[in-house]
N, C-alpha and C positions, 0 to 999 in steps of 0.2 A: 504494500500499499503506499503511495506516495505521500511525502509530508506535505501538508496544505499550509504552509506557513508564508505569509505574503508581507514584503515590506510595506508600512503603512501608506505610503504614497506612490508606490508602483508594484503592479499585481503580479509579484514574483511567487513562483511556486518551486520546492526543492524536493528532489528525490534523494534520499540518503541510502547509499548502499550498505552501510555498516553502522553499527551502534557507535563505534569510534568517530567516524565522520560526523555522525549527527551531534554528538556531545561537544566535539571541537568547534563545529559550526555554530552551534548554539551558544557556546561560550564566546566566540568571536562575535556574534550578533549582540550579545548582552552587553559587552564591553563597548560596541559601537553606540549603543542606545544610551548608555551612561554618559559616554563622551558628549553625545548630541544633546541630551536633556540637560547637562550642566551648562551648555551654552545659551539655551534658549530662555526667552523672558517668560517667568512663570507667574508674573502678576496677575495676568487675567485668566489663568487656567482654572478649570473646575475639574476637580479630582475627587469630589466626594459625593455621596448620595447614590441611589440606585432605584431603579424601577425596572430594569432589564437586567440579565435575562430572566425570564419567568421561572420561577421555582417550579421543577419539574413534578413536585408532589401536588401542585395546585391546578394541573391542567391535563386534560385528556380529550380525545377526539371528539367527545359528545358536548362538553361543557366549555367552549373557549373563554379565555379571560376577556373581560371588558377593560380595554385599555384606552378608554376615551377621556380620561380626567385631565384636567388643566395641570401643568407643571409650573411650580414655583420657581422663579430664577434664582439661581445660586448667587452668591456675592461676587462682583466683578465679572459677571458675564453679560447676558442680555438685559436691556433696560427698556422701560416703557418707551414708546407705544407697543413694542414687540411683546406678544404673548405666545405661548406654546401649548398646544393640545396633543396628547398622544392619538395617533390615527389608528384607533382600536380596529376599524374596518380592514385597513391593509395589514396590519400586525397580524390579525387572526387569518386573514387570507392566505399570508405566506408562512404559517404555522402548519407545517405539512406533516402528514404520516405515512405517505406512500403514494403509489401511482405516478411515479415519475421524480421530478425535482423535489428534494427535500431540504436543501440548503446550498448556498453559493454566495458570490459576490458579484461586484460591477453594478448590477440593477440598473441596467438602462431601460427604459420604455419608449416605443415607437407606436403613436396611433396609427392604426390602419384603416383604409378607406371604408371599409364595410362596418366600422364601429367597433372592432375588436381591437386590442392592444397586444403587441409583441413585447415581451420582456426578455433581455438579453443577459446572461450570467457568465461569468468566468468559471473557475474551478467549481465543480458542483457535485454534490453527493446525490445519488439515485437510490431507490429501494425503500426499505421499510424504517419507520422511525417508531419505536415502542410507545405505549400510552404515557411512561413516564419521562419521555422525551429523550431517552437513550437511543443509541443506533448500533446495530450490529456492524461488522465489516460488510461494507456493501459497495455497490457499483460508484464509480467516481469517474467523471468526465472533465476535459478541459474546459469545455464551454457548453452551454446549453441554451436552446430557444424554447420560451414558455409562452403559449397563448392565452390571454385572458378574455373571456366571453362572458360579460356580467360578472358573476362571482364564481364561474368556474375556471380552473387553471387546466390547459392540457401541454403536457411536455412533447416536444416534436421529436420523432424518432430519426436518430442519424446513425453516425458510426458507432462502432464498439467503445471509443475513447473519447469521442466528441461528436457535436452535431456537425461542426465543420473542422475539416483537417487540412493542412496545406499539402500540397504536392511535393514540397522539399522535405528529403528525408531527414528525420530527426527534429523538426520544426514542429510547433504547436500554435494554436490560435487563442488569444484573448480578445473578446469583443470591444469594440468602439461603439460610437452612437451610429445611428442610421435614419433614413427617411423613407416614406412611402407615399406615393402618388398614382393615381389611376389604377393600373393592374400591376405595377412595379413596386418592389422593395429593394432597397439598397442598404447593406450594412458594411461599415467600416471594420475590418478585422485586423489586429496587430498580430504579425508573425514574430515568434521568439524563437531563439536558438541558443544552444550552448556555445560559450566563447573559450572554455578550457576544462581541465579535469576537475575543478573544485566544486564544492556543492554550490557556491553562490555564482558561478561564472556562466552566466546567461545574460542575454539582453535583447532589446528590440531589433528584429531583422529585416522587417517589412511593413509597410502600411498597404493593405490590399482592399479592394473593393469587391463585395459579393453582390450580383444582381439576380434577384428571383422574380418569378412570375407568381402574381397573387391572383386568387386566393389560396392557391395550393402549395405555395412555396417551392415551386420547382426551381432549380438552380439554372440559371441562364448563363451566367459568365463569373469568372474570377480573375480579376484584373489587377496587377501589381502597379500601385501609383509611385511608391518610394521604396528604394532598397536601402538598408542599413540606415534608418532614419535617425537624425538628431533630435527631431520633434514628432512626437506621436499625433501627427494630424488625424482628427476624426474623434478625439476625446469629447467633442460635442459638435453638434450641427445646429445652424439657425437659418431658417428661410425668411429674406426680407428684400423688399425693393427689386425683385427679379432676379435675386443672387441667393445661392446657398453658401452660408460662411462655415468655413472648416477650422475649428479651434484646436490647437495643441499645446502641449508644454515642452519646452527644451530644457533637459537637465544638465545643469553645470554644478558639479561637486554636491553640496546639499541644497542648492538653489534650483528653482524651475521658473522659466520664463514664457510667457503667455505668447504665442505666434498665431497668425490669422492667415488662412487661403481663402479662396472663393473660387465658385464656378458660376456661369450665367446660366440661368435656369436651375432645374432641380437634378439634373443627371450628374452624379459625381464622377462619371468616366469622361465627361467633357474636359477641356483644357483648364488647369488649375492656374491661378495667379496668386501672387503673395504680396502682402502689405508690408511696404518697406518702412513704415514710420511716416512717411508724407504721401504715398501712392501705391499703385499696384504694378508689379513686375512679373513676367513670365519665368524669371530666373528664381529657383528656389534658394540660391545662396544670398540673394538681396533681401530676404525676409528679415524683418527687424524684430526686436524685443519690445513688446507692447507694455508688459507689467511683470514684475517681479513676485515671486512667492505664490504661485498657484499650485495646486496639487496635481497629481497625475491625471486624475478624473475630476472634471468641474463641469459647471453648467452655465450657458448663456442663453437668455431668453428675453422676450420683450413683451412689455406691457404699455400700452398706450404709445407715447412718443419716446419712452425710455428703454434703454437696454440695461439688463442686469446681468452681472457676473457674481456666482455662487461658487465658493471654493472652501475646502477645509484646510486647517492648517498644515503647510507643507513639510513640516518636521515633526512627526510624531505628537501631533496635538489633536486634542478633540474639539477645538473651537471651529465653528463654521461661520465664514464671513461673507457679507454681500457688498458689492459695489454696484454703482451705476454710471450711466453714461448717455449722452445724446447721440452717440454714433456706435455702430456695430463692432468697430475694429481699433478704437482708440478712445482716450479720455475717461477710462474707469477710474473713479475716485469715490469720495464719501463712503470709505470703508466703515462698516459696522458689524458687530457680532451678533448674529441672529439666534444661535444656540450653541450649547456645549454638550457633548454626548457624555452620559453619566457613566458609561462603561469605560472609559478612557481612564488607564491606570488602575482599573479595578481588578485586583488579583492578576491573572494571567492576560486578561483581555486587552485588545486594543481596537480602535475605530478608524476608519479611513474612507476616502473617496464619496463623500456625500454627493448628491445628485438631485437636482430639482425636477418635479414633474408638473408642469403647469397645465397639462391637459386633464389634470385630475383637481385642480385647483377651483374653489369657488367661495362665493362670500367673502372674499379677500383673503382666504386662507391659501397659503402655498403648501403644496405637499412636498416633503422632504424625506429622501431615504439616506441612509448612511448604513455601511457594512461593519459587522462586528467579527473579529477572529480571536484567536488565542495563540500565544506563543508556545503552547503545550498541545501537541498534535492529539494527545488523549482526551483533551476537554471537549473535542469536537464530537467524540462517541460518547462521552458521559453525558453531555446535554447538547442536543442538537441545535438549541437557541444560542450557542456559542460561536455559531458560523451560520449568518444568515443576514439578510437586510431587516433594518427596523425603520419605521416611518413616524414622522411627527408632522403637523400642521402649524405653520408660522403665520400670525397676524401681525399687521402693524408694520410689516417689513418695507412698504413703499416710500 
């Protein structure tokens, strides 16, 4: 069984060939965490309190937990007019016991033309979860496509180890964002490959675009857009003004910088152009750094005449921030904290890569997901709620 351990801001999964490799790698990772944590400003960090994971003794498939209560803000986190409510409907919907996907991360959503919603997940557990929320050794896949139709979730059937697999030997896919229009679905897929013999030696290998026919999800094409990318274009997409904007983050040491590409229309296989900081160029090397300190996965969306960028703390932090701008590719400012995840630094748990789902937002409440994981692989079997998305609704964010 591979070890499903991800860096908080980069979706890394590690397979250990021996107990020795595992212990050495884990020690190395914890040393790195200590060094990073010592450098970050903790003054606005929220590390206490808990309402997740759900106690496995309190839940079963028949009586889901009501998680719709309002969350009081901890000190030095969000402030009025922001208020937070647990999204009990989505938390219960993704508390799964079998019949396909039962836990994963990434948690992208794409509205489909027929009213359904496609959810994209990275490393995912399949199979059975027991009534006490523990799981036996079960199926594990690198990515999963799950279709929501009302309150029903259906996991699409793909290959033995993933719904989508690269043709390149030894590579795997983790999903980016995507879009759907008419009878076409396009999904950005990040190719990953090993870069050496160590447990942590792997990285981005490509940015690919998969095109499917709707409503049956027949694969039509798989096109490589970027090889050995410095920027993970496709971490988020936004349609506006006749263009589809393709956002990504460039990792430089412990920093990550926002970059923006775009295509005219909706077809991601059309010619890309890149924002230079002052204009647009067909040369990817001309792409400029727009904003510092975004996470590996983030959201850009529009409401009214404003563009909003939501990102989680880029270095092992539970804070979720929101910026706004009058333009889709520059000028993001007015930074504020809209939520702090209670699992952050609770035991072995960590949280990462929050994402906004404006298609599910109403009455001024923005639906936000974030991913929970554990540094201890066994925790994911003891309690399935240690590896899954959680959802909150944020009001007063505009």
